[in-house]
KEDREN-630015 format. One record per residue (C-alpha): x, y, z. Coordinates in nm, 4 decimals, padded with zeros to 6 digits. Layout:
BEGIN
<atom x="X" y="Y" z="Z"/>
...
END
This chain:
BEGIN
<atom x="00.3485" y="02.8887" z="-00.5163"/>
<atom x="00.5563" y="02.7630" z="-00.2312"/>
<atom x="00.5865" y="02.3945" z="-00.1991"/>
<atom x="00.5481" y="02.4004" z="00.1721"/>
<atom x="00.2184" y="02.5853" z="00.1474"/>
<atom x="00.0350" y="02.3592" z="-00.0965"/>
<atom x="-00.3324" y="02.3987" z="00.0022"/>
<atom x="-00.6059" y="02.1273" z="-00.0166"/>
<atom x="-00.9375" y="02.0110" z="00.0890"/>
<atom x="-01.0762" y="01.6654" z="00.1650"/>
<atom x="-01.4377" y="01.6101" z="00.0752"/>
<atom x="-01.7103" y="01.3507" z="00.1056"/>
<atom x="-02.0847" y="01.3105" z="00.0255"/>
<atom x="-02.1845" y="01.5528" z="00.3016"/>
<atom x="-01.9610" y="01.8310" z="00.1649"/>
<atom x="-02.1117" y="01.7720" z="-00.1810"/>
<atom x="-02.4618" y="01.7947" z="-00.0441"/>
<atom x="-02.3807" y="02.1346" z="00.0856"/>
<atom x="-02.2729" y="02.2444" z="-00.2603"/>
<atom x="-01.9309" y="02.2661" z="-00.4321"/>
<atom x="-01.8528" y="02.5144" z="-00.6948"/>
<atom x="-01.5130" y="02.3700" z="-00.7981"/>
<atom x="-01.3978" y="02.6525" z="-01.0177"/>
<atom x="-01.4561" y="02.8922" z="-00.7328"/>
<atom x="-01.2765" y="02.6583" z="-00.4924"/>
<atom x="-00.9793" y="02.6609" z="-00.7408"/>
<atom x="-00.9840" y="03.0374" z="-00.7628"/>
<atom x="-00.9750" y="03.0618" z="-00.3824"/>
<atom x="-00.6245" y="02.9158" z="-00.3796"/>
<atom x="-00.7092" y="02.5471" z="-00.3339"/>
<atom x="-00.4631" y="02.3252" z="-00.5261"/>
<atom x="-00.5934" y="01.9757" z="-00.4591"/>
<atom x="-00.8922" y="01.7835" z="-00.3287"/>
<atom x="-00.8759" y="01.4354" z="-00.1643"/>
<atom x="-01.2174" y="01.2725" z="-00.2307"/>
<atom x="-01.3804" y="01.0024" z="-00.0164"/>
<atom x="-01.4375" y="00.6887" z="-00.2246"/>
<atom x="-01.5257" y="00.4091" z="-00.0003"/>
<atom x="-01.5955" y="00.3099" z="00.3697"/>
<atom x="-01.5556" y="-00.0364" z="00.5207"/>
<atom x="-01.7098" y="-00.2859" z="00.2833"/>
<atom x="-02.0001" y="-00.2561" z="00.0363"/>
<atom x="-02.0036" y="00.1245" z="00.0564"/>
<atom x="-01.8983" y="00.3705" z="-00.2157"/>
<atom x="-01.9576" y="00.7403" z="-00.1520"/>
<atom x="-02.2564" y="00.8353" z="-00.3833"/>
<atom x="-02.0796" y="01.1639" z="-00.4710"/>
<atom x="-01.7350" y="01.0153" z="-00.5446"/>
<atom x="-01.7458" y="01.0168" z="-00.9207"/>
<atom x="-01.9178" y="01.3626" z="-00.9371"/>
<atom x="-01.6546" y="01.5055" z="-00.6919"/>
<atom x="-01.3617" y="01.3647" z="-00.8784"/>
<atom x="-01.4899" y="01.4841" z="-01.2185"/>
<atom x="-01.5801" y="01.8270" z="-01.0866"/>
<atom x="-01.2500" y="01.8768" z="-00.9121"/>
<atom x="-01.0321" y="01.7616" z="-01.2116"/>
<atom x="-01.2417" y="01.9667" z="-01.4604"/>
<atom x="-01.1612" y="02.2864" z="-01.2466"/>
<atom x="-00.7908" y="02.2113" z="-01.2670"/>
<atom x="-00.7391" y="02.0752" z="-00.9144"/>
<atom x="-00.5080" y="01.7781" z="-00.8428"/>
<atom x="-00.7283" y="01.4910" z="-00.7249"/>
<atom x="-00.6628" y="01.2232" z="-00.4641"/>
<atom x="-00.8997" y="00.9590" z="-00.3195"/>
<atom x="-00.9391" y="00.8038" z="00.0190"/>
<atom x="-01.0829" y="00.4972" z="00.1974"/>
<atom x="-01.2270" y="00.5048" z="00.5494"/>
<atom x="-01.1145" y="00.1981" z="00.7197"/>
<atom x="-01.3493" y="-00.0007" z="00.9477"/>
<atom x="-01.3245" y="-00.3084" z="01.1524"/>
<atom x="-01.4312" y="-00.5381" z="00.8716"/>
<atom x="-01.2369" y="-00.7876" z="00.6561"/>
<atom x="-00.9418" y="-00.5934" z="00.5350"/>
<atom x="-00.8981" y="-00.7754" z="00.2044"/>
<atom x="-01.2628" y="-00.6919" z="00.1064"/>
<atom x="-01.2142" y="-00.3246" z="00.2129"/>
<atom x="-00.9052" y="-00.3100" z="-00.0292"/>
<atom x="-01.0996" y="-00.4748" z="-00.3050"/>
<atom x="-01.3874" y="-00.2386" z="-00.2743"/>
<atom x="-01.1545" y="00.0619" z="-00.2661"/>
<atom x="-00.9625" y="-00.0486" z="-00.5739"/>
<atom x="-01.2899" y="-00.1301" z="-00.7626"/>
<atom x="-01.4372" y="00.2183" z="-00.6756"/>
<atom x="-01.1328" y="00.4272" z="-00.7775"/>
<atom x="-01.0715" y="00.2143" z="-01.1045"/>
<atom x="-01.1412" y="00.4259" z="-01.4134"/>
<atom x="-01.1502" y="00.7526" z="-01.2351"/>
<atom x="-00.7767" y="00.8300" z="-01.2338"/>
<atom x="-00.5082" y="00.9570" z="-01.2621"/>
<atom x="-00.4592" y="01.0375" z="-00.8843"/>
<atom x="-00.2117" y="01.2686" z="-00.7254"/>
<atom x="-00.2433" y="01.0712" z="-00.4001"/>
<atom x="-00.4382" y="00.7875" z="-00.2299"/>
<atom x="-00.5074" y="00.7699" z="00.1505"/>
<atom x="-00.6350" y="00.5396" z="00.4217"/>
<atom x="-00.8481" y="00.7242" z="00.6762"/>
<atom x="-00.8077" y="00.5572" z="01.0241"/>
<atom x="-01.0464" y="00.6614" z="01.3015"/>
<atom x="-01.3399" y="00.5327" z="01.4981"/>
<atom x="-01.6842" y="00.5702" z="01.3421"/>
<atom x="-01.8253" y="00.3816" z="01.6371"/>
<atom x="-01.6606" y="00.4176" z="01.9752"/>
<atom x="-01.3800" y="00.1624" z="02.0102"/>
<atom x="-01.4461" y="-00.0002" z="01.6729"/>
<atom x="-01.1028" y="00.0402" z="01.5209"/>
<atom x="-00.9121" y="00.1638" z="01.8179"/>
<atom x="-01.0127" y="-00.1524" z="02.0054"/>
<atom x="-00.8129" y="-00.3605" z="01.7576"/>
<atom x="-00.4888" y="-00.2431" z="01.9032"/>
<atom x="-00.1827" y="-00.0780" z="01.7595"/>
<atom x="-00.0245" y="-00.3849" z="01.6019"/>
<atom x="-00.3552" y="-00.4959" z="01.4143"/>
<atom x="-00.4342" y="-00.1451" z="01.3038"/>
<atom x="-00.0923" y="-00.0925" z="01.1568"/>
<atom x="-00.1033" y="-00.4280" z="00.9855"/>
<atom x="-00.4362" y="-00.3421" z="00.8336"/>
<atom x="-00.3146" y="-00.0053" z="00.7053"/>
<atom x="-00.0181" y="-00.1809" z="00.5495"/>
<atom x="-00.2307" y="-00.4488" z="00.3990"/>
<atom x="-00.4397" y="-00.1904" z="00.2103"/>
<atom x="-00.1196" y="-00.0143" z="00.1053"/>
<atom x="00.0306" y="-00.3269" z="-00.0422"/>
<atom x="-00.3152" y="-00.4002" z="-00.2281"/>
<atom x="-00.2759" y="-00.0482" z="-00.3675"/>
<atom x="00.0734" y="-00.1082" z="-00.4979"/>
<atom x="-00.0117" y="-00.4546" z="-00.6308"/>
<atom x="-00.2870" y="-00.2943" z="-00.8365"/>
<atom x="-00.0289" y="-00.0697" z="-01.0060"/>
<atom x="-00.0768" y="00.2780" z="-00.8460"/>
<atom x="00.2589" y="00.4547" z="-00.8066"/>
<atom x="00.1200" y="00.7805" z="-00.6474"/>
<atom x="00.1938" y="00.8636" z="-00.2833"/>
<atom x="-00.0240" y="00.6837" z="-00.0336"/>
<atom x="-00.1016" y="00.8432" z="00.2957"/>
<atom x="-00.2103" y="00.7027" z="00.6363"/>
<atom x="-00.4483" y="00.9648" z="00.7844"/>
<atom x="-00.5303" y="00.9739" z="01.1533"/>
<atom x="-00.5404" y="01.2374" z="01.4388"/>
<atom x="-00.2337" y="01.3319" z="01.6244"/>
<atom x="-00.3218" y="01.1226" z="01.9317"/>
<atom x="-00.3834" y="00.8078" z="01.7124"/>
<atom x="-00.0475" y="00.8625" z="01.5368"/>
<atom x="00.1214" y="00.8744" z="01.8756"/>
<atom x="-00.0599" y="00.5934" z="02.0487"/>
<atom x="-00.2476" y="00.3628" z="01.8088"/>
<atom x="-00.0455" y="00.3528" z="01.4805"/>
<atom x="00.3160" y="00.2377" z="01.4371"/>
<atom x="00.4256" y="00.5330" z="01.2279"/>
<atom x="00.7836" y="00.4041" z="01.1806"/>
<atom x="00.6434" y="00.0745" z="01.0428"/>
<atom x="00.4086" y="00.2631" z="00.8099"/>
<atom x="00.6962" y="00.4763" z="00.6811"/>
<atom x="00.9180" y="00.1733" z="00.6385"/>
<atom x="00.6424" y="00.0013" z="00.4309"/>
<atom x="00.6282" y="00.3108" z="00.1999"/>
<atom x="00.3352" y="00.5192" z="00.3371"/>
<atom x="00.3399" y="00.8895" z="00.4055"/>
<atom x="00.1714" y="01.0374" z="00.7066"/>
<atom x="-00.1222" y="01.2677" z="00.7087"/>
<atom x="-00.1919" y="01.4049" z="01.0520"/>
<atom x="-00.4949" y="01.5924" z="01.1880"/>
<atom x="-00.4627" y="01.8556" z="01.4580"/>
<atom x="-00.7083" y="02.1405" z="01.5258"/>
<atom x="-00.6374" y="02.4580" z="01.7183"/>
<atom x="-00.5777" y="02.8242" z="01.6516"/>
<atom x="-00.2715" y="02.7117" z="01.4545"/>
<atom x="-00.2706" y="02.7673" z="01.0829"/>
<atom x="-00.0200" y="02.6961" z="00.8035"/>
<atom x="00.0852" y="03.0571" z="00.8231"/>
<atom x="00.2186" y="03.0300" z="01.1765"/>
<atom x="00.2801" y="02.6542" z="01.2352"/>
<atom x="00.4871" y="02.3962" z="01.0512"/>
<atom x="00.4289" y="02.0131" z="01.1039"/>
<atom x="00.6592" y="01.9054" z="00.8173"/>
<atom x="00.9028" y="01.7636" z="01.0717"/>
<atom x="00.6480" y="01.5029" z="01.1820"/>
<atom x="00.3931" y="01.4703" z="00.9069"/>
<atom x="00.3940" y="01.4865" z="00.5261"/>
<atom x="00.0380" y="01.6393" z="00.5289"/>
<atom x="-00.1563" y="01.8367" z="00.7922"/>
<atom x="-00.5359" y="01.8636" z="00.8221"/>
<atom x="-00.5319" y="02.1920" z="01.0133"/>
<atom x="-00.9085" y="02.2407" z="01.0613"/>
<atom x="-01.2509" y="02.0894" z="01.0043"/>
<atom x="-01.4501" y="02.4159" z="01.0080"/>
<atom x="-01.2766" y="02.6075" z="00.7386"/>
<atom x="-01.4370" y="02.8452" z="00.5048"/>
<atom x="-01.3584" y="02.8130" z="00.1364"/>
<atom x="-01.5211" y="03.0144" z="-00.1399"/>
<atom x="-01.7177" y="02.7714" z="-00.3471"/>
<atom x="-01.8065" y="02.5379" z="-00.0569"/>
<atom x="-02.1601" y="02.5962" z="00.0986"/>
<atom x="-02.0549" y="02.5214" z="00.4570"/>
<atom x="-01.7515" y="02.4089" z="00.6688"/>
<atom x="-01.4641" y="02.2440" z="00.4943"/>
<atom x="-01.1796" y="02.0210" z="00.6058"/>
<atom x="-00.8596" y="02.2182" z="00.5157"/>
<atom x="-00.5157" y="02.0572" z="00.4548"/>
<atom x="-00.1612" y="02.1630" z="00.3709"/>
<atom x="00.0793" y="01.9260" z="00.2018"/>
<atom x="00.4572" y="01.9641" z="00.2537"/>
<atom x="00.5336" y="01.8460" z="-00.0965"/>
<atom x="00.4410" y="01.9598" z="-00.4390"/>
<atom x="00.1557" y="01.7298" z="-00.5207"/>
<atom x="00.1986" y="01.7931" z="-00.8917"/>
<atom x="00.5366" y="01.6328" z="-00.8754"/>
<atom x="00.3994" y="01.2993" z="-00.7748"/>
<atom x="00.4262" y="01.0532" z="-01.0656"/>
<atom x="00.0824" y="01.0236" z="-01.2285"/>
<atom x="-00.0741" y="00.6863" z="-01.2276"/>
<atom x="-00.0670" y="00.4816" z="-01.5410"/>
<atom x="-00.3084" y="00.2045" z="-01.6254"/>
<atom x="-00.2130" y="-00.0911" z="-01.4101"/>
<atom x="-00.0167" y="-00.3514" z="-01.5928"/>
<atom x="-00.2032" y="-00.6485" z="-01.7292"/>
<atom x="-00.1487" y="-00.9506" z="-01.5080"/>
<atom x="-00.0083" y="-01.2451" z="-01.7218"/>
<atom x="-00.1976" y="-01.5753" z="-01.7188"/>
<atom x="-00.0869" y="-01.7885" z="-01.4183"/>
<atom x="00.1007" y="-02.1023" z="-01.4613"/>
<atom x="-00.1120" y="-02.4157" z="-01.4539"/>
<atom x="-00.0175" y="-02.4889" z="-01.0989"/>
<atom x="-00.1056" y="-02.1411" z="-00.9657"/>
<atom x="-00.3901" y="-01.8960" z="-00.9511"/>
<atom x="-00.4018" y="-01.5131" z="-00.9416"/>
<atom x="-00.6480" y="-01.3727" z="-00.6801"/>
<atom x="-00.9246" y="-01.1618" z="-00.8231"/>
<atom x="-01.1641" y="-00.9226" z="-00.6463"/>
<atom x="-01.4227" y="-01.1042" z="-00.4442"/>
<atom x="-01.2135" y="-01.4252" z="-00.4145"/>
<atom x="-01.1729" y="-01.6182" z="-00.0884"/>
<atom x="-00.9208" y="-01.8810" z="-00.0020"/>
<atom x="-01.1931" y="-02.1317" z="00.0641"/>
<atom x="-01.3495" y="-02.0592" z="-00.2685"/>
<atom x="-01.0318" y="-02.0982" z="-00.4512"/>
<atom x="-00.9536" y="-02.4264" z="-00.2730"/>
<atom x="-01.3086" y="-02.5565" z="-00.3471"/>
<atom x="-01.2706" y="-02.4723" z="-00.7160"/>
<atom x="-00.9348" y="-02.6586" z="-00.7327"/>
<atom x="-01.0329" y="-02.9665" z="-00.5355"/>
<atom x="-00.8381" y="-02.8898" z="-00.2347"/>
<atom x="-00.8712" y="-02.7294" z="00.1139"/>
<atom x="-00.8122" y="-02.3773" z="00.2352"/>
<atom x="-00.5851" y="-02.5204" z="00.5035"/>
<atom x="-00.3534" y="-02.6883" z="00.2420"/>
<atom x="-00.3374" y="-02.3697" z="00.0316"/>
<atom x="-00.2501" y="-02.1656" z="00.3396"/>
<atom x="00.0186" y="-02.4027" z="00.4318"/>
<atom x="00.1761" y="-02.4217" z="00.0856"/>
<atom x="00.1575" y="-02.0484" z="00.0358"/>
<atom x="00.2675" y="-01.9391" z="00.3859"/>
<atom x="-00.0556" y="-01.7644" z="00.4518"/>
<atom x="-00.0842" y="-01.6696" z="00.8138"/>
<atom x="-00.4353" y="-01.5568" z="00.8055"/>
<atom x="-00.6592" y="-01.7464" z="00.5554"/>
<atom x="-00.9085" y="-01.4620" z="00.5682"/>
<atom x="-00.6463" y="-01.2218" z="00.4212"/>
<atom x="-00.5569" y="-01.2520" z="00.0638"/>
<atom x="-00.5111" y="-00.9755" z="-00.1819"/>
<atom x="-00.6064" y="-00.9033" z="-00.5412"/>
<atom x="-00.3120" y="-00.9964" z="-00.7646"/>
<atom x="-00.1592" y="-01.2331" z="-00.5086"/>
<atom x="-00.0446" y="-01.5626" z="-00.6609"/>
<atom x="-00.1758" y="-01.8838" z="-00.4980"/>
<atom x="00.0277" y="-02.1953" z="-00.5718"/>
<atom x="-00.1265" y="-02.5446" z="-00.5603"/>
<atom x="00.1924" y="-02.7401" z="-00.5161"/>
<atom x="00.5000" y="-02.7404" z="-00.2918"/>
<atom x="00.7498" y="-02.4525" z="-00.3387"/>
<atom x="01.0299" y="-02.5349" z="-00.5724"/>
<atom x="01.3766" y="-02.5830" z="-00.4227"/>
<atom x="01.4662" y="-02.2273" z="-00.3225"/>
<atom x="01.8339" y="-02.3081" z="-00.2911"/>
<atom x="01.8840" y="-02.3196" z="-00.6636"/>
<atom x="01.8637" y="-01.9724" z="-00.8324"/>
<atom x="01.6860" y="-01.9618" z="-01.1680"/>
<atom x="01.9333" y="-01.9503" z="-01.4483"/>
<atom x="01.9688" y="-01.6207" z="-01.6208"/>
<atom x="01.8206" y="-01.6047" z="-01.9604"/>
<atom x="02.0348" y="-01.5603" z="-02.2760"/>
<atom x="01.9224" y="-01.1969" z="-02.2830"/>
<atom x="02.0069" y="-01.1613" z="-01.9221"/>
<atom x="01.6557" y="-01.0360" z="-01.8402"/>
<atom x="01.3805" y="-01.1438" z="-01.6096"/>
<atom x="01.0089" y="-01.0848" z="-01.6601"/>
<atom x="00.8368" y="-01.0002" z="-01.3337"/>
<atom x="00.5625" y="-01.2428" z="-01.2359"/>
<atom x="00.2508" y="-01.1699" z="-01.0229"/>
<atom x="00.3519" y="-01.1761" z="-00.6582"/>
<atom x="00.7233" y="-01.1088" z="-00.7277"/>
<atom x="00.9319" y="-00.8705" z="-00.5107"/>
<atom x="01.2558" y="-00.7080" z="-00.6093"/>
<atom x="01.4234" y="-00.8494" z="-00.3097"/>
<atom x="01.2949" y="-01.1990" z="-00.3896"/>
<atom x="01.4282" y="-01.1751" z="-00.7497"/>
<atom x="01.7616" y="-01.0442" z="-00.6278"/>
<atom x="01.7878" y="-01.3455" z="-00.3896"/>
<atom x="01.7018" y="-01.5854" z="-00.6673"/>
<atom x="01.9949" y="-01.4488" z="-00.8698"/>
<atom x="02.2343" y="-01.4055" z="-00.5899"/>
<atom x="02.2390" y="-01.0299" z="-00.5860"/>
<atom x="02.0877" y="-00.7437" z="-00.3878"/>
<atom x="01.7667" y="-00.5424" z="-00.4587"/>
<atom x="01.9856" y="-00.2328" z="-00.4462"/>
<atom x="02.1860" y="-00.3556" z="-00.7426"/>
<atom x="01.8798" y="-00.4489" z="-00.9494"/>
<atom x="01.7123" y="-00.1171" z="-00.8634"/>
<atom x="02.0245" y="00.0754" z="-00.9758"/>
<atom x="02.0740" y="-00.1310" z="-01.2971"/>
<atom x="01.7030" y="-00.0861" z="-01.3996"/>
<atom x="01.6536" y="00.2701" z="-01.2729"/>
<atom x="01.3919" y="00.1728" z="-01.0243"/>
<atom x="01.3340" y="00.4613" z="-00.7878"/>
<atom x="01.1045" y="00.2749" z="-00.5448"/>
<atom x="01.2151" y="-00.1002" z="-00.4840"/>
<atom x="00.8644" y="-00.1690" z="-00.3505"/>
<atom x="00.7132" y="-00.0938" z="-00.6811"/>
<atom x="00.7603" y="-00.3370" z="-00.9661"/>
<atom x="00.4787" y="-00.4636" z="-01.1930"/>
<atom x="00.3851" y="-00.7974" z="-01.3457"/>
<atom x="00.5186" y="-00.8098" z="-01.7075"/>
<atom x="00.8032" y="-00.5630" z="-01.6416"/>
<atom x="01.1414" y="-00.6697" z="-01.7923"/>
<atom x="01.4336" y="-00.6478" z="-01.5459"/>
<atom x="01.7905" y="-00.6351" z="-01.6686"/>
<atom x="02.0197" y="-00.8913" z="-01.5050"/>
<atom x="02.3389" y="-00.8261" z="-01.6971"/>
<atom x="02.6222" y="-00.7554" z="-01.4510"/>
<atom x="02.4251" y="-00.8863" z="-01.1513"/>
<atom x="02.3267" y="-01.2383" z="-01.2270"/>
<atom x="02.5047" y="-01.5016" z="-01.0184"/>
<atom x="02.6809" y="-01.2302" z="-00.8136"/>
<atom x="02.7947" y="-01.3369" z="-00.4625"/>
<atom x="02.4941" y="-01.3379" z="-00.2291"/>
<atom x="02.4799" y="-01.0539" z="00.0178"/>
<atom x="02.6260" y="-01.0879" z="00.3688"/>
<atom x="02.2770" y="-01.1269" z="00.5200"/>
<atom x="02.2243" y="-01.4422" z="00.3065"/>
<atom x="02.5710" y="-01.5776" z="00.3362"/>
<atom x="02.5699" y="-01.5978" z="00.7122"/>
<atom x="02.3174" y="-01.8755" z="00.7197"/>
<atom x="02.2251" y="-01.7694" z="01.0706"/>
<atom x="02.0407" y="-01.4455" z="01.0163"/>
<atom x="01.8727" y="-01.2704" z="00.7254"/>
<atom x="01.8004" y="-00.8829" z="00.6936"/>
<atom x="01.4569" y="-00.8085" z="00.5781"/>
<atom x="01.4472" y="-00.6179" z="00.2517"/>
<atom x="01.1659" y="-00.4000" z="00.1262"/>
<atom x="00.8814" y="-00.6213" z="-00.0092"/>
<atom x="00.9932" y="-00.9319" z="00.1742"/>
<atom x="00.7317" y="-01.1565" z="00.3452"/>
<atom x="00.8074" y="-01.4011" z="00.6166"/>
<atom x="00.6627" y="-01.6860" z="00.4007"/>
<atom x="00.8889" y="-01.5923" z="00.1187"/>
<atom x="01.1928" y="-01.5926" z="00.3445"/>
<atom x="01.0998" y="-01.9236" z="00.4812"/>
<atom x="01.0598" y="-02.0612" z="00.1317"/>
<atom x="01.4124" y="-01.9304" z="00.0471"/>
<atom x="01.5535" y="-02.1194" z="00.3407"/>
<atom x="01.3490" y="-02.4440" z="00.2959"/>
<atom x="01.1663" y="-02.3923" z="00.6272"/>
<atom x="00.8137" y="-02.2609" z="00.7206"/>
<atom x="00.7022" y="-01.9079" z="00.8244"/>
<atom x="00.5536" y="-02.0622" z="01.1484"/>
<atom x="00.8998" y="-02.1917" z="01.2389"/>
<atom x="01.0653" y="-01.8582" z="01.1729"/>
<atom x="00.7919" y="-01.6765" z="01.3640"/>
<atom x="00.8472" y="-01.9024" z="01.6595"/>
<atom x="01.2224" y="-01.8667" z="01.6603"/>
<atom x="01.2093" y="-01.4909" z="01.6276"/>
<atom x="00.9138" y="-01.4241" z="01.8579"/>
<atom x="00.7052" y="-01.2735" z="01.5908"/>
<atom x="00.3459" y="-01.2486" z="01.7018"/>
<atom x="00.2155" y="-01.1364" z="01.3602"/>
<atom x="00.3777" y="-01.3217" z="01.0782"/>
<atom x="00.2135" y="-01.0738" z="00.8327"/>
<atom x="00.4039" y="-00.7876" z="00.9853"/>
<atom x="00.7857" y="-00.7664" z="00.9380"/>
<atom x="00.9998" y="-00.4592" z="00.8541"/>
<atom x="01.2835" y="-00.3728" z="00.6181"/>
<atom x="01.6044" y="-00.3859" z="00.8254"/>
<atom x="01.4743" y="-00.6437" z="01.0759"/>
<atom x="01.7068" y="-00.9428" z="01.1569"/>
<atom x="01.5364" y="-01.2819" z="01.1100"/>
<atom x="01.7292" y="-01.5624" z="01.2741"/>
<atom x="01.7563" y="-01.8725" z="01.0463"/>
<atom x="01.7856" y="-02.2164" z="01.2162"/>
END
């Protein structure tokens, strides 16, 4: 099997209704199936579990996707994670971005669409899924309505759809996309009707299989770990405060957007200027909400040094409870981006509120100084002016 000709299908309830004989699909040369799990909020594809189980039993690699709608993005992420839980492992997960109703999602604009995609991606990573995550859209959407560069910088792969007489035998889109949906009217033995056909430009089997997401440690008394269904106002009410105060303390730009696994603190941030002392064992236990770049800054080193020391392939992916070795990096000289005192270079996993806390300021001030319209959307490599 050639890696650049890895064949797949993506399926949903309508496909299942037409009938799928998964062993025949496998024998027809199909290697993987990406199965619809959820759409918007409060909708799980009724055939999701049957499709996943049938495809996996036939020896296909299995992925799952969410169809994004113009509804609260945190609830969409929660519903997707709830639906796919217990049905893994997955070879890939995907976020399907298109209009179900004319102008519904496209009317949000490029910046908001991109921010929503990245928000779901971050929720997936927070939940502990290490498999590849794709943003799916048509070629025109990828050109005009999605910031592909920002998605790639966040860690997403790109799955493009373009239909014509082109096929994987005569056309190669690997220079622009990681996966190509090349038709929606394909014929595959074992499927009683038309099929969405795909080709992936990477060996799906080499993607690290998902493990059970790490248990999230109990939060400190002055903090709370967001659970599925939580709202900031509900958390505030339960703890005798207001959502406005929680948003201010935690640097939350949009009080309607919190994520499962996010740590909500009830008091002022500690003095960020003083790094935490290294333990006698020279290790650090990752806490919910930590990022590798944030830990590195706390110990006066770089995320690259910590990643190299701990054998971390993806600096965006660390888990609560994970032990990080600090020997040889603790109390090293801060990176040039921190030493300058005038600018900071955004690292993978950084948030504007986290950078603000590090420099004893607010995310609102940094956003105003740097002309950042959406405080939830910053990119690795971006220079942040610190005043």
